[in-house]
C-alpha positions in Angstrom: 73.6 93.9 82.4 76.3 91.1 82.2 78.6 93.3 84.1 76.0 94.1 86.8 75.2 90.4 87.2 78.9 89.6 87.5 79.5 92.3 90.1 76.7 91.0 92.2 77.9 87.5 92.1 81.2 87.8 93.9 82.9 84.4 94.4 83.3 82.9 97.9 87.0 83.5 97.5 86.6 87.2 97.2 84.0 87.2 100.0 86.5 85.6 102.3 89.4 87.8 101.2 87.8 91.2 100.8 84.4 91.0 102.6 83.7 88.6 105.4 87.1 88.7 107.0 86.8 92.3 108.0 88.9 92.0 111.2 91.5 89.7 109.7 94.7 90.6 108.0 96.9 88.4 105.8 100.3 87.9 107.4 102.7 87.4 104.5 105.0 89.3 102.2 108.3 91.0 102.6 108.5 93.2 105.7 110.9 96.0 106.3 111.8 94.9 109.9 113.7 91.6 109.2 116.4 92.6 111.5 113.9 93.1 114.3 111.9 89.9 114.0 111.4 89.5 117.8 110.8 93.2 118.6 107.5 93.7 120.3 104.9 96.2 119.0 102.4 95.7 121.8 101.3 93.4 124.6 97.8 92.3 125.3 97.4 90.6 128.7 101.0 89.4 128.2 100.5 88.1 124.7 103.0 89.7 122.4 102.2 91.4 119.0 105.5 91.4 117.1 106.7 94.3 115.0 107.1 92.0 112.0 103.5 90.8 112.2 102.3 94.3 112.6 104.3 95.5 109.6 103.1 92.7 107.4 99.5 93.4 108.4 99.9 97.1 107.6 101.7 96.4 104.2 99.0 94.0 103.2 96.2 96.4 104.2 97.7 99.2 102.2 98.1 97.0 99.2 94.6 95.7 99.5 93.2 99.3 99.6 95.3 100.4 96.7 94.0 97.4 94.6 90.4 98.2 95.5 90.9 101.9 94.4 93.0 101.4 91.3 96.4 101.8 93.0 96.1 105.6 93.2 95.7 106.2 96.9 98.2 108.8 98.2 100.0 108.4 101.5 98.0 111.4 102.9 94.8 109.3 102.8 96.4 106.7 105.0 97.4 109.4 107.5 93.9 110.9 107.5 92.4 107.4 108.1 95.0 106.9 110.9 95.5 103.5 109.2 98.6 102.5 111.3 96.6 102.8 114.5 93.6 101.0 113.0 95.8 98.1 112.0 97.3 97.8 115.5 93.8 98.0 117.0 92.6 95.2 114.8 95.6 93.0 116.0 94.7 93.9 119.6 91.1 92.8 119.0 92.2 89.6 117.5 94.4 88.8 120.5 91.4 89.5 122.9 89.2 87.2 120.7 91.8 84.4 120.8 92.2 84.7 124.6 88.5 84.6 125.3 88.0 81.7 122.9 90.7 79.8 124.7 89.2 80.5 128.1 85.8 79.1 126.9 87.5 76.1 125.3 86.5 77.1 121.8 88.7 75.6 119.0 88.7 75.1 115.3 90.0 71.8 114.1 91.9 71.1 110.9 89.0 69.1 109.7 86.6 72.1 110.1 88.9 74.4 108.1 89.3 71.7 105.5 85.5 71.3 105.2 84.9 75.0 104.7 87.6 75.2 102.0 86.2 72.0 100.3 82.8 73.8 100.1 83.9 77.1 98.5 82.5 77.1 95.0 85.5 79.0 93.6 87.7 76.0 94.3 85.4 73.4 92.6 85.3 72.0 89.1 82.3 69.9 88.1 81.1 70.1 91.6 84.2 68.6 93.1 87.1 70.3 95.0 90.1 70.8 92.6 93.5 71.3 94.4 95.0 72.8 91.2 92.2 75.3 91.0 92.6 76.1 94.7 96.3 76.8 94.3 95.8 78.8 91.1 93.0 80.9 92.6 95.0 81.8 95.7 98.1 82.5 93.6 96.1 84.9 91.4 94.9 86.7 94.5 98.5 86.9 95.8 98.0 84.5 98.7 99.7 81.3 100.0 97.5 78.4 101.0 99.0 78.3 104.6 98.3 82.0 105.1 94.7 81.7 103.7 94.0 78.7 105.9 95.4 80.4 108.9 93.3 83.5 108.5 90.2 81.3 107.7 90.8 79.6 111.1 90.9 83.0 112.8 87.6 84.0 111.2 86.0 80.8 112.2 87.0 81.1 115.8 85.6 84.7 115.8 82.3 83.4 114.4 82.2 80.6 117.0 82.7 83.2 119.8 80.0 85.4 118.3 77.6 82.5 118.2 78.2 81.7 121.9 77.5 85.3 122.8 74.3 85.4 120.7 72.8 82.3 122.3 70.7 84.3 124.7 69.5 86.9 122.2 65.8 86.9 121.5 63.5 88.7 119.1 59.8 88.7 120.0 57.1 89.0 117.4 56.2 92.5 118.5 59.8 93.7 117.9 59.8 92.1 114.5 56.5 93.7 113.6 57.7 97.1 114.6 60.8 96.6 112.5 58.7 95.5 109.5 56.5 98.6 109.9 59.5 100.9 110.2 61.2 99.4 107.1 58.1 99.6 105.0 56.8 103.0 106.0 56.9 105.6 103.3 57.6 109.3 103.4 57.4 112.1 100.9 59.9 115.0 101.2 59.8 118.3 99.4 63.0 120.3 99.3 64.9 123.2 97.9 68.5 123.0 96.8 70.9 125.9 97.1 74.3 125.3 95.4 77.3 127.3 96.6 78.3 127.9 93.0 75.2 130.1 92.7 76.6 132.4 95.3 80.0 132.9 93.7 78.9 136.0 91.7 77.9 137.7 95.0 81.5 137.6 96.2 83.6 140.6 95.2 86.9 140.7 97.0 89.3 143.6 96.9 93.1 143.0 96.9 93.2 144.3 100.4 90.6 141.7 101.6 92.5 138.9 99.8 95.8 139.9 101.5 94.1 140.1 104.9 92.5 136.6 104.3 95.8 135.2 103.1 97.5 136.2 106.3 95.2 134.0 108.3 95.2 131.1 105.9 98.8 130.9 104.9 99.3 127.3 105.9 97.0 126.0 103.2 99.4 127.4 100.6 102.5 125.8 102.0 104.3 123.9 99.3 105.2 120.2 99.6 108.9 119.1 99.9 110.5 119.0 96.4 113.4 117.0 95.1 115.7 117.1 92.0 117.5 113.8 91.1 120.4 112.9 88.9 120.0 109.3 87.7 121.1 106.4 85.6 118.4 104.3 84.0 118.7 100.7 82.9 115.8 100.4 80.5 114.0 97.2 79.8 114.0 98.2 76.1 117.7 98.1 75.9 117.8 94.4 76.8 114.8 93.0 74.8 117.0 91.8 71.9 119.2 89.8 74.3 116.3 88.0 75.9 115.8 84.9 73.6 113.3 82.2 74.5 113.8 78.6 73.3 111.1 76.2 72.2 112.2 73.8 75.0 111.7 76.6 77.6 108.2 77.3 76.3 107.3 73.6 76.4 108.7 73.1 79.9 106.7 76.1 81.2 103.5 74.8 79.6 103.9 71.3 81.1 104.6 72.7 84.6 101.8 75.2 84.6 98.8 73.3 83.2 96.4 74.9 85.6 97.0 78.3 84.0 95.7 77.1 80.7 92.6 75.3 81.9 89.4 76.8 80.6 86.2 75.8 82.5 83.0 75.1 80.7 81.5 78.2 79.2 77.9 78.8 78.1 76.4 81.6 76.0 72.9 82.7 76.9 70.4 85.3 75.9 67.8 86.6 78.3 64.7 88.8 78.5 64.5 90.6 81.9 61.5 92.1 83.5 63.0 93.9 86.4 61.5 94.1 89.9 62.4 96.5 92.8 63.9 94.9 95.8 60.8 95.7 97.9 58.3 94.5 95.2 55.0 93.2 96.7 53.5 89.8 95.8 51.0 91.3 93.3 53.7 93.1 91.2 55.9 89.9 91.3 53.0 87.8 89.9 52.1 90.5 87.3 55.7 90.5 85.9 55.8 86.7 85.9 52.5 86.5 84.0 53.8 89.0 81.4 57.0 87.0 80.9 55.0 83.8 80.4 53.0 85.6 77.7 56.3 86.6 76.0 57.4 82.9 76.1 54.1 81.9 74.5 54.7 84.2 71.7 58.2 82.7 71.2 56.7 79.2 71.2 54.3 80.3 68.4 57.3 81.3 66.3 58.2 84.9 67.1 61.9 85.8 67.4 63.4 85.6 70.9 65.9 88.3 69.8 63.3 90.7 68.5 61.1 90.3 71.7 64.2 90.9 73.8 64.9 94.2 72.0 61.3 95.2 72.5 60.5 94.0 76.1 63.7 93.4 78.1 64.5 95.9 80.9 68.2 95.0 80.4 68.7 97.7 77.7 72.4 96.8 77.1 71.9 93.2 76.2 68.4 94.0 74.8 70.0 95.9 72.0 71.8 92.7 71.0 68.8 90.6 71.2 69.4 89.7 74.8 72.8 88.2 74.1 75.0 88.0 77.2 78.0 86.3 75.6 79.9 83.4 76.9 80.5 83.0 80.7 81.6 80.3 83.1 80.4 79.3 86.6 80.8 82.0 89.3 80.1 84.9 87.0 76.4 85.2 87.3 73.9 85.3 90.2 73.2 81.9 91.6 69.6 81.1 90.4 70.5 82.4 86.9 73.7 80.4 86.7 72.1 77.2 88.1 69.4 77.3 85.4 71.8 78.1 82.5 74.1 75.2 83.4 71.2 72.7 83.6 69.8 73.6 80.2 70.3 72.0 76.7 71.5 74.0 73.8 68.6 75.8 72.1 66.3 75.3 75.1 64.3 78.3 76.5 63.6 78.3 80.2 60.5 79.1 82.1 60.6 82.3 84.3 63.7 82.4 86.6 63.6 84.8 89.6 66.8 86.6 90.7 67.5 89.8 92.7 67.1 91.7 89.4 63.6 90.3 88.5 62.2 87.7 86.2 64.3 86.2 83.4 63.5 84.2 80.3 66.7 82.4 79.3 67.7 80.9 76.0 70.8 78.8 75.9 72.6 79.7 72.7 75.8 77.6 72.8 78.1 75.5 75.0 81.9 75.4 75.1 83.1 72.3 77.1 85.9 72.7 79.5 89.3 72.2 78.1 93.0 72.8 78.5 94.3 75.2 75.8 96.8 73.5 73.5 100.4 74.6 73.4 100.1 76.2 70.0 97.3 78.4 71.3 99.2 79.8 74.2 102.8 79.6 72.8 103.0 83.4 72.1 101.6 84.2 75.6 104.2 81.9 77.3 107.0 83.3 75.1 106.1 86.8 76.1 106.0 86.0 79.8 109.3 84.2 79.7 110.9 87.0 77.7 109.7 89.6 80.2 111.2 87.5 83.0 114.5 87.2 81.2 114.6 91.0 80.4 113.9 91.7 84.0 116.8 89.5 85.1 119.2 91.1 82.6 118.2 94.5 83.7 118.7 93.7 87.4 122.0 92.0 86.7 123.3 95.0 84.8 122.1 97.4 87.5 123.6 95.4 90.3 127.0 95.2 88.5 126.9 98.9 87.8 126.0 99.7 91.4 129.0 97.7 92.7 131.3 99.7 90.4 129.7 103.0 91.5 130.4 102.2 95.1 134.0 101.3 94.2 134.5 104.5 92.2 132.8 106.7 94.8 130.3 108.5 92.7 127.6 108.2 90.1 129.3 110.8 87.9 132.7 109.0 87.9 130.9 105.8 86.8 129.1 107.6 84.0 132.4 108.9 82.6 134.1 105.5 82.9 131.2 103.5 81.3 130.4 106.2 78.8 126.9 106.6 80.1 124.8 109.7 80.0 123.3 110.9 83.3 119.8 112.5 83.3 118.2 114.9 85.7 114.6 115.3 86.8 113.0 118.7 87.2 111.9 119.5 90.8 109.0 117.2 91.8 106.9 116.5 94.9 105.3 113.2 96.3 101.9 114.3 94.9 103.4 114.9 91.4 106.4 112.7 91.1 108.7 112.8 88.1 107.2 110.6 85.3 110.3 108.3 85.3 109.7 107.4 88.9 106.1 106.3 88.6 103.9 106.3 91.7 105.4 103.4 93.7 105.2 104.3 97.4 108.4 102.3 98.1 110.4 104.2 95.5 109.1 107.6 96.7 109.8 106.7 100.3 113.4 105.9 99.3 114.1 109.0 97.3 112.5 111.4 99.8 114.7 109.9 102.6 117.9 110.8 100.7 120.2 113.6 101.7 122.0 115.9 99.2 124.6 113.9 97.3 123.4 110.6 98.7 123.0 107.6 96.4 119.8 105.6 96.4 119.6 101.8 96.4 118.4 100.1 93.2 114.9 101.4 92.3 112.4 99.5 90.3 110.6 102.0 88.1 108.1 101.5 85.2 110.8 101.6 82.5 113.3 99.4 84.3 115.8 99.9 87.2 117.2 103.3 88.3 120.1 104.4 90.4 119.6 107.9 91.6 121.5 110.6 93.5 119.9 113.6 95.2 121.0 116.8 93.6 118.9 119.3 95.6 116.0 119.3 98.1 113.6 122.2 98.5 112.0 122.2 101.9 108.3 123.3 102.3 107.8 127.0 102.3 105.0 129.5 102.2 105.0 131.5 99.0 104.5 135.2 98.9 101.0 136.5 98.2 101.9 137.7 94.7 103.0 134.2 93.7 99.7 132.6 94.7 97.3 135.5 94.2 95.0 133.5 91.8 94.9 130.5 94.1 94.1 132.8 97.1 91.3 134.5 95.1 89.7 131.1 94.2 90.0 129.7 97.7 88.6 133.0 99.3 85.7 133.1 96.8 84.8 129.5 97.4 84.8 129.9 101.2 82.7 133.1 101.2 80.3 131.7 98.6 79.8 128.7 100.9 79.1 131.0 103.9 76.7 133.1 101.9 74.9 130.1 100.5 74.5 128.6 104.0 73.1 131.8 105.3 70.6 132.0 102.4 69.5 128.4 103.0 69.0 129.1 106.7 66.9 132.2 105.9 64.8 130.1 103.5 64.3 127.5 106.3 63.3 130.2 108.8 60.8 131.7 106.3 59.5 128.2 105.3 58.6 127.4 108.9 56.6 130.7 109.0 55.0 130.8 105.6 55.6 127.4 103.9 58.4 126.1 101.7 56.7 127.2 98.5 56.5 130.8 99.6 60.1 130.8 100.9 61.4 129.4 97.7 59.4 131.9 95.6 61.1 134.8 97.3 64.5 133.6 96.2 63.4 132.4 92.8 64.1 128.8 93.6 62.2 125.6 92.7 60.5 123.3 95.2 61.2 119.6 94.3 59.6 116.5 95.7 60.8 112.9 96.2 57.4 111.3 96.0 56.6 108.5 98.5 59.7 106.3 99.1 60.4 103.7 101.7 62.5 104.7 104.7 65.1 102.0 103.8 65.8 103.8 100.5 69.0 105.6 101.4 68.8 107.9 98.3 65.0 108.6 98.1 64.9 107.0 94.7 68.2 108.7 93.7 66.9 112.2 94.3 68.8 113.1 97.5 72.3 112.3 99.0 72.4 109.7 101.6 73.3 112.0 104.5 70.4 114.3 103.7 67.9 111.4 103.6 69.4 110.0 106.9 68.8 113.4 108.6 65.3 113.7 107.2 64.3 110.3 108.8 64.0 112.0 112.2 61.2 114.3 111.0 57.6 113.7 112.0 54.3 115.2 110.9 54.3 117.1 114.2 57.8 118.4 113.5 58.0 118.5 109.7 61.0 120.9 109.5 64.5 120.1 110.8 66.3 122.5 113.2 68.9 123.4 110.6 69.6 123.0 106.9 71.4 119.8 105.6 74.5 120.0 103.5 76.2 117.6 101.1 79.4 118.6 99.4 78.8 122.3 98.5 75.0 122.0 98.2 72.5 122.9 100.9 69.1 121.4 101.3 66.0 122.8 103.0 63.8 119.8 103.7 60.1 119.5 104.6 58.3 116.3 105.5 55.2 116.5 103.2 53.6 113.1 104.0 54.1 109.9 106.1 52.4 106.7 105.2 52.4 103.5 107.3 52.5 100.3 105.4 49.1 98.6 104.9 50.6 95.4 103.5 50.7 93.5 106.8 49.9 90.2 105.1 53.6 90.1 104.0 54.8 90.1 107.6 54.0 86.5 108.2 56.0 85.3 105.2 58.9 87.6 106.1 58.9 87.3 109.9 61.5 84.5 110.0 64.0 86.5 108.0 63.3 89.7 109.9 63.9 88.0 113.2 67.2 86.6 111.9 68.2 90.0 110.7 67.4 91.6 114.1 69.3 88.9 116.0 72.3 89.4 113.7 72.2 93.2 114.4 71.9 92.4 118.2 74.8 90.0 117.9 77.0 92.5 116.1 76.1 95.2 118.7 76.7 92.8 121.6 80.0 91.6 120.2 81.2 95.2 119.6 80.2 96.2 123.2 82.0 93.1 124.5 85.2 94.0 122.6 85.0 97.5 124.0 84.6 96.2 127.5 87.5 93.7 127.0 89.7 96.6 125.9 88.8 98.6 128.9 89.6 95.8 131.4 92.6 94.3 129.5 96.2 95.1 130.2 97.3 96.6 126.9 100.8 98.0 126.6 101.8 99.8 123.4 105.6 99.2 123.3 106.1 101.0 119.9 103.9 103.7 118.5 102.5 102.8 115.1 
């Protein structure tokens, strides 16, 4: 539960960096076009977008995506996303926004930017803005203050322009009521699932059929380019004994980096959660609150908080530990929960606290005041960090010295003989499956795959240290003979034909269901009819029973037309859907209390649509010149 609460309580810093600033890119880092600083990528009504700015924006976008997905995104994904063009389009949109804002006289002052930053909770300590915390937070996120502030200004001017455009937007009560009814209407779907894997046994291919299919699908078996490298590795392990760190160096680092060792106040709390669905009505909300008050009364009469948490808490993870959530600091929990915990006294038990998860009963177990870790506590940590830095320098110094000698001697092999070093070779490898010594760095792979036979690489930073490599051999892509990939062909053919058979079977079931009912159609094929039960239209997964795209498609069904025109598919599974029931909401009493929020939501949607349409219109009428293709 602690992890769930933390994930739903993203700090303002992360909201600015990864969420809210959707159309903004961070212009910093080392670009690869330093010799072309003033080269123009594109022009927007005469305003230049420089190659350097584009490259920095692209590099940062790639890095951000890799961080979000664990650093494992292959280059092919970026090509499929057409990411280079997307980045350029974003920069063009930004230019159009700036130009319109200037025409309307919209500006963002330094004071306005400063005020926003001062109010970001992630930069506060004890309710006050802390410059050291600000610097440390940005440094940990890989940002410089000037760049963050520049991009924040860009976001603010965009918001101002959107606000101006939204000034004339209106949402009448009738529109809000229709929206409320739509959101709260319930539908019940019955469905039959047909998985492609169930049709595999029906596919029996002869070798002749496989060969014929292979002839028309050869391209999907084309190999990737492959390389074999000869290399010299300067391993970090070989320099560890030479990297000594003195007491004075440790102390100096500690004194110069105090913000790294500051620990904010932490509190340890236990809770009992009675969960509520997001769309819970007022009756259910009050029932859960009443039950929690009854639990609190039992605690006040002497029963154990821990035992009651094990018995009643809907947070089963912490419940097994008596409700214990461990220690946490500000910014790690959802706001109402955090505010209550940090206002309590040790040993105190709160009244019911409402969050997006439901009702909580909270017990404050312990308090750790904020502090700066003493040197003795972090000495080993600092020593390790300084040692790693020294090792890295020694490795790079040795590699640079060797590289100069290699250039003088004319070959990697001659250097190895002179320096009594042993050269190693990789087996053939591709980009998708690089040699283990290389790791998965895109920059390293870009370098080695750009080499020609016999050509020497630059210094390559790899997981074990620094490498100097020479291309021994390059295998261009080729289409293997049928015999070499027969098993792969068989699997691919079987999957394709099973998918086709499965779809035909699903379409036949739909045709039969329209004539005789879904139950009768399913019975003929020995399949089971399942039901979602009533769920609200805003539930994108029908209570977790159906994939989102299937639910989305089913929303267009009506009681007059309860079957779709075709089957739905998700992955390799087909769904035959029937609208069993439709129920309009009868809880209109809630509308008055929610009307204000609904109107605000509709206006936001209208604003986003209007702003998107405006940008499209601006693009159509603007003079946009793409000087260099991305």
